[in-house]
CHARMM internal coordinates of N, CA and C (Angstrom, degrees):
IC EDIT
DIST 1 N 1 CA 1.4613
DIST 1 CA 1 C 1.5405
ANGL 1 N 1 CA 1 C 106.46
DIST 1 C 2 N 1.3064
ANGL 1 CA 1 C 2 N 113.81
DIHE 1 N 1 CA 1 C 2 N 111.98
DIST 2 N 2 CA 1.4688
ANGL 1 C 2 N 2 CA 118.43
DIHE 1 CA 1 C 2 N 2 CA -175.65
DIST 2 CA 2 C 1.4818
ANGL 2 N 2 CA 2 C 114.15
DIHE 1 C 2 N 2 CA 2 C -122.68
DIST 2 C 3 N 1.3075
ANGL 2 CA 2 C 3 N 119.76
DIHE 2 N 2 CA 2 C 3 N -7.36
DIST 3 N 3 CA 1.4491
ANGL 2 C 3 N 3 CA 117.52
DIHE 2 CA 2 C 3 N 3 CA -178.79
DIST 3 CA 3 C 1.5167
ANGL 3 N 3 CA 3 C 108.61
DIHE 2 C 3 N 3 CA 3 C -136.91
DIST 3 C 4 N 1.3920
ANGL 3 CA 3 C 4 N 109.96
DIHE 3 N 3 CA 3 C 4 N 165.77
DIST 4 N 4 CA 1.4928
ANGL 3 C 4 N 4 CA 114.87
DIHE 3 CA 3 C 4 N 4 CA 177.31
DIST 4 CA 4 C 1.5197
ANGL 4 N 4 CA 4 C 112.85
DIHE 3 C 4 N 4 CA 4 C -65.04
DIST 4 C 5 N 1.3399
ANGL 4 CA 4 C 5 N 116.29
DIHE 4 N 4 CA 4 C 5 N -32.79
DIST 5 N 5 CA 1.4733
ANGL 4 C 5 N 5 CA 119.17
DIHE 4 CA 4 C 5 N 5 CA 178.13
DIST 5 CA 5 C 1.5100
ANGL 5 N 5 CA 5 C 111.82
DIHE 4 C 5 N 5 CA 5 C -64.55
DIST 5 C 6 N 1.3352
ANGL 5 CA 5 C 6 N 117.76
DIHE 5 N 5 CA 5 C 6 N -40.74
DIST 6 N 6 CA 1.4245
ANGL 5 C 6 N 6 CA 117.79
DIHE 5 CA 5 C 6 N 6 CA 176.18
DIST 6 CA 6 C 1.5342
ANGL 6 N 6 CA 6 C 114.12
DIHE 5 C 6 N 6 CA 6 C -62.29
DIST 6 C 7 N 1.3632
ANGL 6 CA 6 C 7 N 115.52
DIHE 6 N 6 CA 6 C 7 N -42.07
DIST 7 N 7 CA 1.4076
ANGL 6 C 7 N 7 CA 120.66
DIHE 6 CA 6 C 7 N 7 CA 176.23
DIST 7 CA 7 C 1.5481
ANGL 7 N 7 CA 7 C 113.85
DIHE 6 C 7 N 7 CA 7 C -60.65
DIST 7 C 8 N 1.3068
ANGL 7 CA 7 C 8 N 113.94
DIHE 7 N 7 CA 7 C 8 N -43.95
DIST 8 N 8 CA 1.4767
ANGL 7 C 8 N 8 CA 117.21
DIHE 7 CA 7 C 8 N 8 CA 178.52
DIST 8 CA 8 C 1.5264
ANGL 8 N 8 CA 8 C 112.46
DIHE 7 C 8 N 8 CA 8 C -66.67
DIST 8 C 9 N 1.3005
ANGL 8 CA 8 C 9 N 117.18
DIHE 8 N 8 CA 8 C 9 N -34.46
DIST 9 N 9 CA 1.4820
ANGL 8 C 9 N 9 CA 120.31
DIHE 8 CA 8 C 9 N 9 CA 177.07
DIST 9 CA 9 C 1.5821
ANGL 9 N 9 CA 9 C 110.44
DIHE 8 C 9 N 9 CA 9 C -66.19
DIST 9 C 10 N 1.3205
ANGL 9 CA 9 C 10 N 114.19
DIHE 9 N 9 CA 9 C 10 N -40.93
DIST 10 N 10 CA 1.4683
ANGL 9 C 10 N 10 CA 115.83
DIHE 9 CA 9 C 10 N 10 CA 178.15
DIST 10 CA 10 C 1.5156
ANGL 10 N 10 CA 10 C 110.90
DIHE 9 C 10 N 10 CA 10 C -69.45
DIST 10 C 11 N 1.3499
ANGL 10 CA 10 C 11 N 116.38
DIHE 10 N 10 CA 10 C 11 N -37.19
DIST 11 N 11 CA 1.4517
ANGL 10 C 11 N 11 CA 117.87
DIHE 10 CA 10 C 11 N 11 CA 178.77
DIST 11 CA 11 C 1.5533
ANGL 11 N 11 CA 11 C 110.59
DIHE 10 C 11 N 11 CA 11 C -62.95
DIST 11 C 12 N 1.3280
ANGL 11 CA 11 C 12 N 116.93
DIHE 11 N 11 CA 11 C 12 N -41.68
DIST 12 N 12 CA 1.4622
ANGL 11 C 12 N 12 CA 118.81
DIHE 11 CA 11 C 12 N 12 CA 177.23
DIST 12 CA 12 C 1.5191
ANGL 12 N 12 CA 12 C 111.76
DIHE 11 C 12 N 12 CA 12 C -62.56
DIST 12 C 13 N 1.3220
ANGL 12 CA 12 C 13 N 117.81
DIHE 12 N 12 CA 12 C 13 N -37.32
DIST 13 N 13 CA 1.4635
ANGL 12 C 13 N 13 CA 121.60
DIHE 12 CA 12 C 13 N 13 CA 177.12
DIST 13 CA 13 C 1.5489
ANGL 13 N 13 CA 13 C 111.82
DIHE 12 C 13 N 13 CA 13 C -62.48
DIST 13 C 14 N 1.3493
ANGL 13 CA 13 C 14 N 114.23
DIHE 13 N 13 CA 13 C 14 N -44.96
DIST 14 N 14 CA 1.4481
ANGL 13 C 14 N 14 CA 118.64
DIHE 13 CA 13 C 14 N 14 CA 178.51
DIST 14 CA 14 C 1.5408
ANGL 14 N 14 CA 14 C 111.80
DIHE 13 C 14 N 14 CA 14 C -65.07
DIST 14 C 15 N 1.3194
ANGL 14 CA 14 C 15 N 117.58
DIHE 14 N 14 CA 14 C 15 N -36.83
DIST 15 N 15 CA 1.4581
ANGL 14 C 15 N 15 CA 120.85
DIHE 14 CA 14 C 15 N 15 CA 175.66
DIST 15 CA 15 C 1.5183
ANGL 15 N 15 CA 15 C 111.30
DIHE 14 C 15 N 15 CA 15 C -61.21
DIST 15 C 16 N 1.3496
ANGL 15 CA 15 C 16 N 115.80
DIHE 15 N 15 CA 15 C 16 N -43.48
DIST 16 N 16 CA 1.4284
ANGL 15 C 16 N 16 CA 120.96
DIHE 15 CA 15 C 16 N 16 CA -179.61
DIST 16 CA 16 C 1.5517
ANGL 16 N 16 CA 16 C 111.23
DIHE 15 C 16 N 16 CA 16 C -64.11
DIST 16 C 17 N 1.3504
ANGL 16 CA 16 C 17 N 113.81
DIHE 16 N 16 CA 16 C 17 N -42.53
DIST 17 N 17 CA 1.4810
ANGL 16 C 17 N 17 CA 118.16
DIHE 16 CA 16 C 17 N 17 CA 178.26
DIST 17 CA 17 C 1.5426
ANGL 17 N 17 CA 17 C 108.82
DIHE 16 C 17 N 17 CA 17 C -62.47
DIST 17 C 18 N 1.3143
ANGL 17 CA 17 C 18 N 118.56
DIHE 17 N 17 CA 17 C 18 N -39.27
DIST 18 N 18 CA 1.4792
ANGL 17 C 18 N 18 CA 121.83
DIHE 17 CA 17 C 18 N 18 CA -177.41
DIST 18 CA 18 C 1.5561
ANGL 18 N 18 CA 18 C 108.35
DIHE 17 C 18 N 18 CA 18 C -65.87
DIST 18 C 19 N 1.3459
ANGL 18 CA 18 C 19 N 119.14
DIHE 18 N 18 CA 18 C 19 N -27.88
DIST 19 N 19 CA 1.4499
ANGL 18 C 19 N 19 CA 120.31
DIHE 18 CA 18 C 19 N 19 CA -177.41
DIST 19 CA 19 C 1.5539
ANGL 19 N 19 CA 19 C 114.76
DIHE 18 C 19 N 19 CA 19 C -86.86
DIST 19 C 20 N 1.3281
ANGL 19 CA 19 C 20 N 113.32
DIHE 19 N 19 CA 19 C 20 N 2.04
DIST 20 N 20 CA 1.4273
ANGL 19 C 20 N 20 CA 119.41
DIHE 19 CA 19 C 20 N 20 CA -177.02
DIST 20 CA 20 C 1.5446
ANGL 20 N 20 CA 20 C 111.26
DIHE 19 C 20 N 20 CA 20 C -64.54
DIST 20 C 21 N 1.3209
ANGL 20 CA 20 C 21 N 117.00
DIHE 20 N 20 CA 20 C 21 N 151.31
DIST 21 N 21 CA 1.4590
ANGL 20 C 21 N 21 CA 123.73
DIHE 20 CA 20 C 21 N 21 CA -176.24
DIST 21 CA 21 C 1.5506
ANGL 21 N 21 CA 21 C 113.38
DIHE 20 C 21 N 21 CA 21 C -69.56
DIST 21 C 22 N 1.3145
ANGL 21 CA 21 C 22 N 114.00
DIHE 21 N 21 CA 21 C 22 N -34.92
DIST 22 N 22 CA 1.4536
ANGL 21 C 22 N 22 CA 118.93
DIHE 21 CA 21 C 22 N 22 CA -173.70
DIST 22 CA 22 C 1.5811
ANGL 22 N 22 CA 22 C 112.60
DIHE 21 C 22 N 22 CA 22 C -94.60
DIST 22 C 23 N 1.3444
ANGL 22 CA 22 C 23 N 116.10
DIHE 22 N 22 CA 22 C 23 N 17.93
DIST 23 N 23 CA 1.4790
ANGL 22 C 23 N 23 CA 121.39
DIHE 22 CA 22 C 23 N 23 CA -174.56
DIST 23 CA 23 C 1.5569
ANGL 23 N 23 CA 23 C 105.72
DIHE 22 C 23 N 23 CA 23 C -101.04
DIST 23 C 24 N 1.3391
ANGL 23 CA 23 C 24 N 113.27
DIHE 23 N 23 CA 23 C 24 N 131.56
DIST 24 N 24 CA 1.4719
ANGL 23 C 24 N 24 CA 121.00
DIHE 23 CA 23 C 24 N 24 CA 178.23
DIST 24 CA 24 C 1.5285
ANGL 24 N 24 CA 24 C 108.57
DIHE 23 C 24 N 24 CA 24 C -69.79
DIST 24 C 25 N 1.3195
ANGL 24 CA 24 C 25 N 116.40
DIHE 24 N 24 CA 24 C 25 N 157.72
DIST 25 N 25 CA 1.4628
ANGL 24 C 25 N 25 CA 121.80
DIHE 24 CA 24 C 25 N 25 CA -179.49
DIST 25 CA 25 C 1.5575
ANGL 25 N 25 CA 25 C 110.51
DIHE 24 C 25 N 25 CA 25 C -60.05
DIST 25 C 26 N 1.2833
ANGL 25 CA 25 C 26 N 115.72
DIHE 25 N 25 CA 25 C 26 N -37.96
DIST 26 N 26 CA 1.4723
ANGL 25 C 26 N 26 CA 120.78
DIHE 25 CA 25 C 26 N 26 CA -179.10
DIST 26 CA 26 C 1.4923
ANGL 26 N 26 CA 26 C 109.65
DIHE 25 C 26 N 26 CA 26 C -65.64
DIST 26 C 27 N 1.3835
ANGL 26 CA 26 C 27 N 116.71
DIHE 26 N 26 CA 26 C 27 N -47.09
DIST 27 N 27 CA 1.4680
ANGL 26 C 27 N 27 CA 118.83
DIHE 26 CA 26 C 27 N 27 CA 178.91
DIST 27 CA 27 C 1.4627
ANGL 27 N 27 CA 27 C 113.90
DIHE 26 C 27 N 27 CA 27 C -63.11
DIST 27 C 28 N 1.3834
ANGL 27 CA 27 C 28 N 114.27
DIHE 27 N 27 CA 27 C 28 N -42.51
DIST 28 N 28 CA 1.4749
ANGL 27 C 28 N 28 CA 119.69
DIHE 27 CA 27 C 28 N 28 CA 177.64
DIST 28 CA 28 C 1.4657
ANGL 28 N 28 CA 28 C 112.13
DIHE 27 C 28 N 28 CA 28 C -55.89
DIST 28 C 29 N 1.3718
ANGL 28 CA 28 C 29 N 114.65
DIHE 28 N 28 CA 28 C 29 N -44.74
DIST 29 N 29 CA 1.4688
ANGL 28 C 29 N 29 CA 117.96
DIHE 28 CA 28 C 29 N 29 CA 178.63
DIST 29 CA 29 C 1.5046
ANGL 29 N 29 CA 29 C 115.81
DIHE 28 C 29 N 29 CA 29 C -57.80
DIST 29 C 30 N 1.3638
ANGL 29 CA 29 C 30 N 111.63
DIHE 29 N 29 CA 29 C 30 N -44.85
DIST 30 N 30 CA 1.5243
ANGL 29 C 30 N 30 CA 116.73
DIHE 29 CA 29 C 30 N 30 CA 177.66
DIST 30 CA 30 C 1.5026
ANGL 30 N 30 CA 30 C 109.11
DIHE 29 C 30 N 30 CA 30 C -64.17
DIST 30 C 31 N 1.3187
ANGL 30 CA 30 C 31 N 118.04
DIHE 30 N 30 CA 30 C 31 N -43.18
DIST 31 N 31 CA 1.4849
ANGL 30 C 31 N 31 CA 119.20
DIHE 30 CA 30 C 31 N 31 CA -177.56
DIST 31 CA 31 C 1.5320
ANGL 31 N 31 CA 31 C 110.23
DIHE 30 C 31 N 31 CA 31 C -63.76
DIST 31 C 32 N 1.3129
ANGL 31 CA 31 C 32 N 118.28
DIHE 31 N 31 CA 31 C 32 N -42.65
DIST 32 N 32 CA 1.4627
ANGL 31 C 32 N 32 CA 120.04
DIHE 31 CA 31 C 32 N 32 CA 174.09
DIST 32 CA 32 C 1.5040
ANGL 32 N 32 CA 32 C 113.55
DIHE 31 C 32 N 32 CA 32 C -58.60
DIST 32 C 33 N 1.3694
ANGL 32 CA 32 C 33 N 115.49
DIHE 32 N 32 CA 32 C 33 N -43.62
DIST 33 N 33 CA 1.4728
ANGL 32 C 33 N 33 CA 118.70
DIHE 32 CA 32 C 33 N 33 CA 175.32
DIST 33 CA 33 C 1.4858
ANGL 33 N 33 CA 33 C 117.12
DIHE 32 C 33 N 33 CA 33 C -58.40
DIST 33 C 34 N 1.4108
ANGL 33 CA 33 C 34 N 112.82
DIHE 33 N 33 CA 33 C 34 N -38.97
DIST 34 N 34 CA 1.4454
ANGL 33 C 34 N 34 CA 118.98
DIHE 33 CA 33 C 34 N 34 CA 177.85
DIST 34 CA 34 C 1.5512
ANGL 34 N 34 CA 34 C 106.51
DIHE 33 C 34 N 34 CA 34 C -65.17
DIST 34 C 35 N 1.3438
ANGL 34 CA 34 C 35 N 118.60
DIHE 34 N 34 CA 34 C 35 N -42.36
DIST 35 N 35 CA 1.4306
ANGL 34 C 35 N 35 CA 120.21
DIHE 34 CA 34 C 35 N 35 CA -176.99
DIST 35 CA 35 C 1.5161
ANGL 35 N 35 CA 35 C 111.23
DIHE 34 C 35 N 35 CA 35 C -63.56
DIST 35 C 36 N 1.3358
ANGL 35 CA 35 C 36 N 116.31
DIHE 35 N 35 CA 35 C 36 N -38.29
DIST 36 N 36 CA 1.4880
ANGL 35 C 36 N 36 CA 121.76
DIHE 35 CA 35 C 36 N 36 CA 178.06
DIST 36 CA 36 C 1.5536
ANGL 36 N 36 CA 36 C 108.47
DIHE 35 C 36 N 36 CA 36 C -65.36
DIST 36 C 37 N 1.3318
ANGL 36 CA 36 C 37 N 119.79
DIHE 36 N 36 CA 36 C 37 N -41.60
DIST 37 N 37 CA 1.4602
ANGL 36 C 37 N 37 CA 121.69
DIHE 36 CA 36 C 37 N 37 CA 178.16
DIST 37 CA 37 C 1.5312
ANGL 37 N 37 CA 37 C 108.53
DIHE 36 C 37 N 37 CA 37 C -65.06
DIST 37 C 38 N 1.2462
ANGL 37 CA 37 C 38 N 118.87
DIHE 37 N 37 CA 37 C 38 N -39.33
DIST 38 N 38 CA 1.4950
ANGL 37 C 38 N 38 CA 118.85
DIHE 37 CA 37 C 38 N 38 CA -177.96
DIST 38 CA 38 C 1.4895
ANGL 38 N 38 CA 38 C 110.28
DIHE 37 C 38 N 38 CA 38 C -71.33
DIST 38 C 39 N 1.3120
ANGL 38 CA 38 C 39 N 119.33
DIHE 38 N 38 CA 38 C 39 N -35.98
DIST 39 N 39 CA 1.4940
ANGL 38 C 39 N 39 CA 121.40
DIHE 38 CA 38 C 39 N 39 CA 172.60
DIST 39 CA 39 C 1.4859
ANGL 39 N 39 CA 39 C 112.52
DIHE 38 C 39 N 39 CA 39 C -64.33
DIST 39 C 40 N 1.3225
ANGL 39 CA 39 C 40 N 119.07
DIHE 39 N 39 CA 39 C 40 N -35.20
DIST 40 N 40 CA 1.4565
ANGL 39 C 40 N 40 CA 122.22
DIHE 39 CA 39 C 40 N 40 CA 177.61
DIST 40 CA 40 C 1.5347
ANGL 40 N 40 CA 40 C 109.78
DIHE 39 C 40 N 40 CA 40 C -69.13
DIST 40 C 41 N 1.3600
ANGL 40 CA 40 C 41 N 114.67
DIHE 40 N 40 CA 40 C 41 N -43.59
DIST 41 N 41 CA 1.4534
ANGL 40 C 41 N 41 CA 118.31
DIHE 40 CA 40 C 41 N 41 CA 175.97
DIST 41 CA 41 C 1.5209
ANGL 41 N 41 CA 41 C 113.09
DIHE 40 C 41 N 41 CA 41 C -60.35
DIST 41 C 42 N 1.3188
ANGL 41 CA 41 C 42 N 117.15
DIHE 41 N 41 CA 41 C 42 N -38.38
DIST 42 N 42 CA 1.4884
ANGL 41 C 42 N 42 CA 120.76
DIHE 41 CA 41 C 42 N 42 CA 174.53
DIST 42 CA 42 C 1.5208
ANGL 42 N 42 CA 42 C 110.57
DIHE 41 C 42 N 42 CA 42 C -57.59
DIST 42 C 43 N 1.3560
ANGL 42 CA 42 C 43 N 116.62
DIHE 42 N 42 CA 42 C 43 N -45.85
DIST 43 N 43 CA 1.4640
ANGL 42 C 43 N 43 CA 120.00
DIHE 42 CA 42 C 43 N 43 CA 178.31
DIST 43 CA 43 C 1.5126
ANGL 43 N 43 CA 43 C 110.73
DIHE 42 C 43 N 43 CA 43 C -60.03
DIST 43 C 44 N 1.3039
ANGL 43 CA 43 C 44 N 117.68
DIHE 43 N 43 CA 43 C 44 N -40.08
DIST 44 N 44 CA 1.4950
ANGL 43 C 44 N 44 CA 122.36
DIHE 43 CA 43 C 44 N 44 CA -178.28
DIST 44 CA 44 C 1.5899
ANGL 44 N 44 CA 44 C 108.14
DIHE 43 C 44 N 44 CA 44 C -65.42
DIST 44 C 45 N 1.3529
ANGL 44 CA 44 C 45 N 115.40
DIHE 44 N 44 CA 44 C 45 N -40.92
DIST 45 N 45 CA 1.4318
ANGL 44 C 45 N 45 CA 117.59
DIHE 44 CA 44 C 45 N 45 CA 176.60
DIST 45 CA 45 C 1.5453
ANGL 45 N 45 CA 45 C 112.23
DIHE 44 C 45 N 45 CA 45 C -62.79
DIST 45 C 46 N 1.2986
ANGL 45 CA 45 C 46 N 115.51
DIHE 45 N 45 CA 45 C 46 N -37.02
DIST 46 N 46 CA 1.5003
ANGL 45 C 46 N 46 CA 118.98
DIHE 45 CA 45 C 46 N 46 CA 178.72
DIST 46 CA 46 C 1.5339
ANGL 46 N 46 CA 46 C 110.73
DIHE 45 C 46 N 46 CA 46 C -66.77
DIST 46 C 47 N 1.2945
ANGL 46 CA 46 C 47 N 115.83
DIHE 46 N 46 CA 46 C 47 N -38.37
DIST 47 N 47 CA 1.5105
ANGL 46 C 47 N 47 CA 122.42
DIHE 46 CA 46 C 47 N 47 CA 177.36
DIST 47 CA 47 C 1.5145
ANGL 47 N 47 CA 47 C 108.37
DIHE 46 C 47 N 47 CA 47 C -64.74
DIST 47 C 48 N 1.2462
ANGL 47 CA 47 C 48 N 116.66
DIHE 47 N 47 CA 47 C 48 N -46.65
DIST 48 N 48 CA 1.4762
ANGL 47 C 48 N 48 CA 122.48
DIHE 47 CA 47 C 48 N 48 CA 179.63
DIST 48 CA 48 C 1.4990
ANGL 48 N 48 CA 48 C 111.39
DIHE 47 C 48 N 48 CA 48 C -59.84
DIST 48 C 49 N 1.3698
ANGL 48 CA 48 C 49 N 116.13
DIHE 48 N 48 CA 48 C 49 N -46.93
DIST 49 N 49 CA 1.4932
ANGL 48 C 49 N 49 CA 121.91
DIHE 48 CA 48 C 49 N 49 CA 177.45
DIST 49 CA 49 C 1.4896
ANGL 49 N 49 CA 49 C 110.07
DIHE 48 C 49 N 49 CA 49 C -56.87
DIST 49 C 50 N 1.3295
ANGL 49 CA 49 C 50 N 118.89
DIHE 49 N 49 CA 49 C 50 N -42.59
DIST 50 N 50 CA 1.4063
ANGL 49 C 50 N 50 CA 123.38
DIHE 49 CA 49 C 50 N 50 CA -178.79
DIST 50 CA 50 C 1.4819
ANGL 50 N 50 CA 50 C 110.49
DIHE 49 C 50 N 50 CA 50 C -65.90
DIST 50 C 51 N 1.2898
ANGL 50 CA 50 C 51 N 118.09
DIHE 50 N 50 CA 50 C 51 N -44.26
DIST 51 N 51 CA 1.4990
ANGL 50 C 51 N 51 CA 120.83
DIHE 50 CA 50 C 51 N 51 CA 177.26
DIST 51 CA 51 C 1.5160
ANGL 51 N 51 CA 51 C 112.51
DIHE 50 C 51 N 51 CA 51 C -60.20
DIST 51 C 52 N 1.3475
ANGL 51 CA 51 C 52 N 112.30
DIHE 51 N 51 CA 51 C 52 N -45.75
DIST 52 N 52 CA 1.4998
ANGL 51 C 52 N 52 CA 115.83
DIHE 51 CA 51 C 52 N 52 CA 178.72
DIST 52 CA 52 C 1.4786
ANGL 52 N 52 CA 52 C 112.73
DIHE 51 C 52 N 52 CA 52 C -57.60
DIST 52 C 53 N 1.3838
ANGL 52 CA 52 C 53 N 114.57
DIHE 52 N 52 CA 52 C 53 N -43.17
DIST 53 N 53 CA 1.4487
ANGL 52 C 53 N 53 CA 120.25
DIHE 52 CA 52 C 53 N 53 CA -178.91
DIST 53 CA 53 C 1.6081
ANGL 53 N 53 CA 53 C 111.45
DIHE 52 C 53 N 53 CA 53 C -65.07
DIST 53 C 54 N 1.3109
ANGL 53 CA 53 C 54 N 116.91
DIHE 53 N 53 CA 53 C 54 N -35.00
DIST 54 N 54 CA 1.3810
ANGL 53 C 54 N 54 CA 121.19
DIHE 53 CA 53 C 54 N 54 CA -178.91
DIST 54 CA 54 C 1.5315
ANGL 54 N 54 CA 54 C 111.92
DIHE 53 C 54 N 54 CA 54 C -72.64
DIST 54 C 55 N 1.3393
ANGL 54 CA 54 C 55 N 113.28
DIHE 54 N 54 CA 54 C 55 N -34.80
DIST 55 N 55 CA 1.5252
ANGL 54 C 55 N 55 CA 118.42
DIHE 54 CA 54 C 55 N 55 CA -178.21
DIST 55 CA 55 C 1.4985
ANGL 55 N 55 CA 55 C 114.80
DIHE 54 C 55 N 55 CA 55 C -83.45
DIST 55 C 56 N 1.2729
ANGL 55 CA 55 C 56 N 118.90
DIHE 55 N 55 CA 55 C 56 N -5.51
DIST 56 N 56 CA 1.4850
ANGL 55 C 56 N 56 CA 117.99
DIHE 55 CA 55 C 56 N 56 CA 176.36
DIST 56 CA 56 C 1.4123
ANGL 56 N 56 CA 56 C 112.63
DIHE 55 C 56 N 56 CA 56 C -68.84
DIST 56 C 57 N 1.3292
ANGL 56 CA 56 C 57 N 120.36
DIHE 56 N 56 CA 56 C 57 N 135.38
DIST 57 N 57 CA 1.4467
ANGL 56 C 57 N 57 CA 124.45
DIHE 56 CA 56 C 57 N 57 CA -177.51
DIST 57 CA 57 C 1.5051
ANGL 57 N 57 CA 57 C 113.82
DIHE 56 C 57 N 57 CA 57 C -67.41
END
COOR INIT
IC SEED 1 N 1 CA 1 C
IC BUILD
């Protein structure tokens, strides 16, 4: 996982899995938490990309 787009795609996948009919409430909660973590990581990647772009000579 190297880009914000990859993280967001994974987060979307985990959200879909959490919404499945055969998923227990406990599993759905963990899947949603993973999705939130991946979305946060995507934001961090975007911030890092912005900093790198600003610091280029």
